[in-house]
C-alpha positions in Angstrom: 227.1 61.3 117.8 223.3 61.7 117.8 222.0 65.1 118.9 220.7 64.6 122.5 218.7 67.8 122.2 216.6 66.6 119.3 212.9 66.9 119.9 213.3 68.5 123.3 212.2 72.0 122.4 209.3 73.6 120.7 209.8 75.0 117.2 211.7 78.3 117.4 213.2 77.4 120.9 216.7 76.2 121.5 218.5 74.7 124.4 222.1 74.2 123.7 225.5 74.2 125.1 227.7 75.4 122.2 231.4 74.9 121.7 232.2 78.2 123.3 230.1 77.4 126.3 231.8 74.1 126.6 235.3 75.7 126.3 234.3 78.2 129.0 233.3 75.4 131.4 236.5 73.5 130.5 238.6 76.6 131.3 236.8 77.0 134.6 237.7 73.4 135.5 241.3 74.0 134.3 241.6 77.2 136.4 240.3 75.3 139.5 242.8 72.5 139.0 245.9 74.7 138.6 244.9 76.8 141.6 244.6 74.0 144.0 247.3 73.2 146.6 248.0 69.9 145.0 249.1 71.5 141.8 251.1 74.2 143.7 253.1 71.3 145.2 253.6 69.8 141.8 254.6 73.2 140.4 257.2 73.6 143.2 258.7 70.3 142.0 259.0 71.6 138.4 255.6 70.7 136.9 254.5 73.1 134.2 250.9 73.9 133.3 249.6 72.2 130.2 247.4 75.0 128.8 244.0 74.4 127.2 244.3 74.5 123.4 241.3 75.8 121.3 242.0 74.2 117.9 240.6 75.1 114.5 238.8 78.2 115.6 238.1 79.8 112.3 234.4 80.7 111.9 232.9 78.2 109.5 229.4 79.5 109.1 229.1 82.7 107.1 226.1 83.8 109.2 228.4 84.0 112.3 230.7 86.8 113.3 234.1 86.3 111.5 235.9 86.6 114.9 233.4 84.6 116.8 236.1 82.6 118.6 237.5 85.8 120.2 235.2 84.6 123.0 237.9 82.1 123.9 240.5 84.6 125.1 241.7 83.8 128.6 244.8 83.4 130.8 246.9 80.4 130.1 245.0 79.3 126.9 246.2 78.8 123.4 244.1 79.5 120.4 245.2 77.9 117.0 243.5 80.3 114.6 243.8 80.2 110.8 245.7 83.1 109.4 242.5 84.7 107.9 240.9 84.8 111.4 244.1 86.3 112.9 244.0 89.0 110.2 240.3 89.7 110.9 240.9 89.8 114.6 243.7 92.3 114.1 241.3 94.4 112.1 238.2 94.4 114.4 238.6 91.9 117.2 238.7 93.0 120.9 241.4 91.8 123.3 239.9 91.1 126.6 239.4 88.1 129.0 236.3 87.1 127.1 236.2 83.5 128.3 235.5 84.8 131.8 232.7 87.1 130.5 230.9 84.2 128.9 231.1 81.9 131.9 227.8 82.9 133.5 225.9 82.3 130.2 227.6 78.9 129.8 226.6 77.9 133.3 222.9 78.9 132.6 223.0 76.8 129.4 224.5 73.9 131.4 221.6 74.1 133.9 219.1 74.2 131.1 220.4 71.0 129.7 220.2 69.3 133.1 216.6 70.4 133.5 215.6 68.5 130.3 217.5 65.4 131.4 220.8 65.8 129.4 223.8 64.5 131.3 226.6 66.9 130.3 229.3 64.6 131.7 228.0 61.7 129.6 227.8 63.8 126.5 231.3 65.2 126.9 232.7 61.7 127.7 231.1 60.3 124.5 232.5 63.2 122.4 235.9 62.6 123.9 235.8 58.9 123.2 234.6 59.5 119.6 237.3 62.1 119.1 240.1 59.8 120.4 238.8 57.0 118.3 239.1 59.2 115.2 242.7 59.8 116.1 243.3 56.1 116.7 241.7 55.2 113.3 243.8 57.8 111.5 246.9 56.6 113.2 246.2 52.9 112.3 245.5 53.9 108.7 248.8 55.8 108.5 250.7 52.8 109.9 249.0 50.4 107.6 250.0 52.5 104.6 253.6 52.7 105.9 253.7 49.0 106.5 252.4 48.3 103.0 255.1 50.6 101.5 257.8 49.0 103.7 256.8 45.5 102.5 256.8 46.7 98.9 260.2 48.1 99.1 261.7 45.3 101.2 260.4 42.5 99.0 263.1 41.0 96.7 263.0 42.3 93.2 261.6 39.9 90.7 264.1 38.5 88.1 264.2 40.2 84.8 263.2 43.6 86.2 265.6 46.2 87.1 
């Protein structure tokens, strides 16, 4: 995906909605959905909450805090951290509902994007479509490999080999 924020700010300025902001907004939407009467009726009939999953949340840039993604702690969420991040968190992370603390900042960032003409819904839709396509491509590659192996092993053996 091309960066929709490119060339919108003066040097040294930044307007962004980072992954943590996006997760905060997603969590806010999730909380709204599961607190509505419609979901309460579904829950009464046996529906269970499918919790948001924050995946691959190890800090990748050395300049960032090594427990950066502790900002994604919230009720009914799952965070798939690498073992090294879990160990760092045990050492110096803070347990708190941090995702709720970050929500006002995320909302300010979202408004700043809208002010410069960036459509958050369009950007997130594009990211979702690209992400799903990557899974589709990977799945098709896997099945092509399996099919190739199946054909290889199900082909009759050539005479003289064995």
